[in-house]
C-alpha positions as CSV (number, residue, x, y, z in Angstrom):
1,L,68.6,2.6,30.5
2,T,66.6,1.7,33.6
3,F,69.6,-0.2,34.9
4,G,71.9,2.7,34.1
5,V,69.6,5.2,35.7
6,G,69.2,3.0,38.8
7,T,73.0,2.5,39.2
8,S,74.4,4.7,41.8
9,D,78.1,4.7,40.6
10,L,77.9,4.7,36.8
11,T,81.2,6.6,36.5
12,W,83.1,4.0,38.3
13,M,81.7,1.2,36.2
14,A,82.7,3.1,33.0
15,K,86.3,3.6,34.1
16,S,86.6,-0.1,35.2
17,S,85.4,-1.3,31.7
18,I,88.0,0.6,29.7
19,I,90.8,-2.1,29.9
20,P,88.4,-5.0,29.1
21,F,87.0,-3.0,26.1
22,I,90.5,-2.3,24.7
23,F,91.5,-6.0,25.2
24,Y,88.4,-7.4,23.5
25,F,88.6,-4.8,20.7
26,Q,92.2,-5.9,19.8
27,L,91.3,-9.6,20.1
28,F,88.3,-9.3,17.7
29,Y,90.2,-7.0,15.3
30,F,93.0,-9.6,15.0
31,Y,90.6,-12.5,14.3
32,L,88.5,-10.5,11.9
33,E,90.9,-8.2,10.0
34,G,94.4,-8.1,11.4
35,R,95.3,-11.7,10.6
36,K,94.9,-10.9,6.9
37,S,97.8,-8.5,6.8
38,L,99.9,-8.5,9.8
39,F,101.6,-11.9,9.6
40,K,103.1,-12.5,6.2
41,P,106.1,-14.5,5.1
42,L,109.3,-12.5,4.3
43,L,109.8,-13.7,0.6
44,V,113.0,-11.7,0.0
45,R,114.8,-14.5,-1.8
46,F,111.7,-15.1,-4.0
47,Y,111.5,-11.4,-5.0
48,R,115.3,-11.4,-5.6
49,R,114.9,-14.3,-8.0
50,V,112.0,-12.7,-9.7
51,A,114.0,-9.5,-10.2
52,A,117.0,-11.4,-11.5
53,N,114.7,-13.3,-13.9
54,E,113.3,-10.0,-15.2
55,I,116.8,-8.6,-15.7
56,Y,117.8,-11.7,-17.5
57,N,114.8,-11.5,-19.8
58,L,115.5,-7.8,-20.4
59,D,119.1,-8.6,-21.3
60,T,118.2,-11.6,-23.5
61,Y,115.5,-9.9,-25.5
62,Y,117.0,-6.4,-25.4
63,H,118.1,-6.4,-29.1
64,E,114.8,-7.8,-30.3
65,N,112.9,-5.2,-28.3
66,I,115.1,-2.4,-29.7
67,E,114.7,-3.8,-33.2
68,V,110.9,-3.8,-32.8
69,K,111.0,-0.3,-31.5
70,V,113.3,0.9,-34.2
71,R,111.0,-0.6,-36.8
72,E,108.1,1.2,-35.3
73,L,110.1,4.4,-35.4
74,I,111.2,3.8,-39.0
75,R,107.5,3.1,-40.0
76,T,106.5,6.4,-38.4
77,A,109.4,8.2,-40.0
78,R,108.4,6.8,-43.4
79,N,104.9,8.0,-42.9
80,Q,106.2,11.4,-42.0
81,L,108.4,11.4,-45.1
82,D,105.3,10.6,-47.2
83,Y,103.5,13.5,-45.6
84,F,106.6,15.7,-46.4
85,E,106.3,14.7,-50.0
86,V,102.7,15.6,-50.1
87,H,103.4,18.9,-48.3
88,R,106.2,19.7,-50.9
89,D,103.8,18.8,-53.8
90,Y,101.2,21.1,-52.1
91,Q,103.8,23.9,-51.8
92,E,104.6,23.6,-55.5
93,I,101.0,23.5,-56.6
94,R,100.2,26.5,-54.4
95,A,103.1,28.4,-55.7
96,E,102.1,27.6,-59.3
97,A,98.5,28.6,-58.5
98,I,99.6,31.9,-57.0
99,N,101.9,32.6,-60.0
100,L,99.1,31.9,-62.4
101,F,96.7,34.1,-60.5
102,L,99.2,36.9,-60.3
103,A,100.0,36.5,-64.1
104,Y,96.2,36.6,-64.9
105,E,95.7,39.7,-62.7
106,H,98.7,41.3,-64.3
107,I,97.1,40.7,-67.7
108,N,93.8,42.1,-66.4
109,L,95.6,45.2,-65.1
110,Q,97.3,45.8,-68.4
111,R,94.0,45.3,-70.2
112,H,92.3,47.7,-67.8
113,I,95.0,50.4,-68.2
114,T,94.8,50.0,-72.0
115,D,91.0,50.2,-72.0
116,R,91.1,53.3,-69.8
117,T,93.7,54.9,-72.1
118,I,91.7,54.1,-75.2
119,N,88.5,55.5,-73.5
120,I,90.4,58.7,-72.6
121,L,91.6,59.1,-76.2
122,K,88.2,58.4,-77.6
123,Q,86.6,61.0,-75.2
124,V,89.3,63.5,-76.1
125,Q,88.7,62.9,-79.8
126,S,85.0,63.2,-79.3
127,F,85.3,66.5,-77.5
128,E,87.8,67.8,-80.1
129,E,85.4,66.9,-82.8
130,L,82.6,68.5,-80.9
131,N,84.7,71.7,-80.5
132,K,85.5,71.6,-84.2
133,Q,81.8,71.3,-85.1
134,R,81.1,74.1,-82.6
135,Y,83.7,76.4,-84.3
136,V,82.3,75.6,-87.7
137,Q,78.8,76.2,-86.4
138,N,80.0,79.6,-85.2
139,I,81.3,80.4,-88.6
140,I,78.0,79.3,-90.2
141,E,76.1,81.5,-87.7
142,E,78.3,84.4,-88.4
143,A,77.8,83.9,-92.2
144,G,74.1,83.7,-91.6
145,K,74.2,87.0,-89.7
146,E,76.2,88.6,-92.4
147,I,73.7,87.4,-95.0
148,D,70.8,88.8,-92.9
149,R,72.7,92.1,-92.5
150,Q,73.3,92.3,-96.3
151,L,69.7,91.5,-97.1
152,T,68.5,94.2,-94.7
153,G,71.1,96.7,-95.8
154,P,71.1,99.3,-98.6
155,D,72.1,96.7,-101.2
156,A,69.2,94.4,-100.4
157,E,67.3,95.1,-103.6
158,K,70.4,94.6,-105.7
159,I,71.1,91.3,-104.0
160,Q,67.6,90.0,-104.4
161,R,67.6,91.0,-108.1
162,Q,70.8,89.1,-108.6
163,M,69.3,86.1,-106.8
164,L,66.3,86.2,-109.1
165,D,68.5,86.4,-112.2
166,S,70.6,83.5,-111.0
167,A,67.5,81.4,-110.3
168,I,66.1,82.2,-113.8
169,E,69.4,81.3,-115.4
170,G,69.4,78.0,-113.5
171,L,65.9,77.2,-114.5
172,S,66.7,77.9,-118.2
173,K,69.7,75.6,-118.1
174,G,68.0,72.9,-116.0
175,F,70.7,73.1,-113.2
176,M,72.2,75.6,-110.9
177,E,75.8,76.8,-111.4
178,Y,75.6,79.7,-108.9
179,N,77.8,81.8,-111.2
180,N,76.1,85.1,-110.4
181,D,74.8,84.1,-106.9
182,P,75.3,87.1,-104.6
183,I,75.1,85.0,-101.4
184,L,78.0,82.7,-102.1
185,P,80.6,85.5,-102.1
186,I,79.3,86.7,-98.8
187,V,79.8,83.3,-97.3
188,R,83.2,82.9,-98.9
189,N,84.3,86.2,-97.5
190,V,83.3,85.2,-94.0
191,V,85.0,81.8,-94.2
192,R,88.1,83.5,-95.8
193,R,88.2,86.0,-93.0
194,H,88.3,83.2,-90.4
195,V,90.8,81.2,-92.3
196,E,93.2,84.2,-92.5
197,K,92.6,84.8,-88.8
198,V,93.6,81.2,-88.0
199,E,96.6,81.2,-90.4
200,K,98.0,84.2,-88.6
201,L,98.0,82.3,-85.3
202,S,100.9,80.3,-84.0
203,P,100.6,76.5,-83.8
204,E,100.0,76.8,-80.0
205,E,97.3,79.3,-80.5
206,Q,95.7,77.2,-83.3
207,G,95.7,74.3,-80.9
208,K,93.9,76.3,-78.3
209,I,91.0,76.9,-80.6
210,L,90.0,73.2,-80.4
211,A,91.5,72.6,-77.0
212,L,89.3,71.0,-74.3
213,S,87.6,73.2,-71.8
214,D,88.0,72.7,-68.0
215,Y,84.5,71.2,-67.9
216,Q,85.4,68.6,-70.6
217,I,88.8,67.8,-68.8
218,N,87.0,67.3,-65.5
219,S,84.4,65.1,-67.2
220,I,87.2,62.9,-68.6
221,R,89.0,62.8,-65.3
222,E,85.8,61.9,-63.4
223,S,85.0,59.1,-65.9
224,D,88.5,57.7,-65.6
225,R,88.3,57.9,-61.8
226,K,85.0,56.0,-61.8
227,A,86.5,53.3,-64.1
228,K,89.5,53.0,-61.7
229,E,87.2,52.6,-58.6
230,D,85.0,50.0,-60.4
231,Y,88.2,48.0,-61.2
232,L,89.5,48.2,-57.7
233,K,86.2,47.2,-56.1
234,S,85.5,44.3,-58.5
235,E,86.5,40.9,-57.2
236,P,89.4,39.1,-58.9
237,K,88.4,36.6,-61.5
238,G,89.8,33.1,-61.9
239,L,88.8,31.8,-58.4
240,D,86.6,28.8,-58.3
241,S,83.8,28.2,-55.7
242,A,86.0,26.0,-53.6
243,A,88.7,28.7,-53.3
244,K,86.1,31.4,-52.5
245,S,84.6,29.2,-49.7
246,H,88.0,29.1,-47.9
247,P,87.8,31.2,-44.7
248,T,90.9,33.2,-45.5
249,I,89.9,34.0,-49.1
250,K,86.3,34.6,-48.0
251,K,87.4,37.1,-45.4
252,A,89.6,38.8,-48.0
253,M,86.8,39.0,-50.5
254,E,84.5,40.6,-47.9
255,A,87.0,43.4,-47.3
256,W,87.9,43.7,-51.0
257,G,87.8,47.2,-52.3
258,H,87.1,48.8,-48.9
């Protein structure tokens, strides 16, 4: 640095050293790096012989190479055929499983419809029996009112005297025959009046006497609707735990009945 600072014409020295710098740079590059790659023998004939040898080997072993390749392809094809057999067996098993599941669900559906029909018939029978008992109860209540009316009417004393005579006659015989009982004819008259009233009605009108009311019909309809909803919301039976754990079936079961 002291020499450079003390030099009066540094620019001239730099310009004059360009050519020597280029010369020595090329010289050192050749001896250090360039000689490794610049000067090489032209081995065209050697490469031609190598290429010809490769072509000869390819032609000589072509059939063997093709045979080896074909054997590999045949082995792969056989493996694929084995997979196809497995896939076909799986398709048959799956189809059979689906058919069995559908058949089982069809049986369950028929049983469900049969059970709902039986329940409806039982409810109708129960309501008709209830209506019949209610109609008979009305007759009994009317007969009771008629007895009370007779016992409080002008013939009350006569009826009571006849009742007493019938009771004394029964005590004397040791059993009651109700031959002179004044109450029994009153009850018979009430029952006979209702029977005659019913006999005069047409079959349609007689059926309306024990027909179900709107409340009873709605009750049966509501009960059947609830049984239907319970069946639709219940998960299908016959699926094992492995099938239920499958993602597709599990997703279907989560949305079942919604």
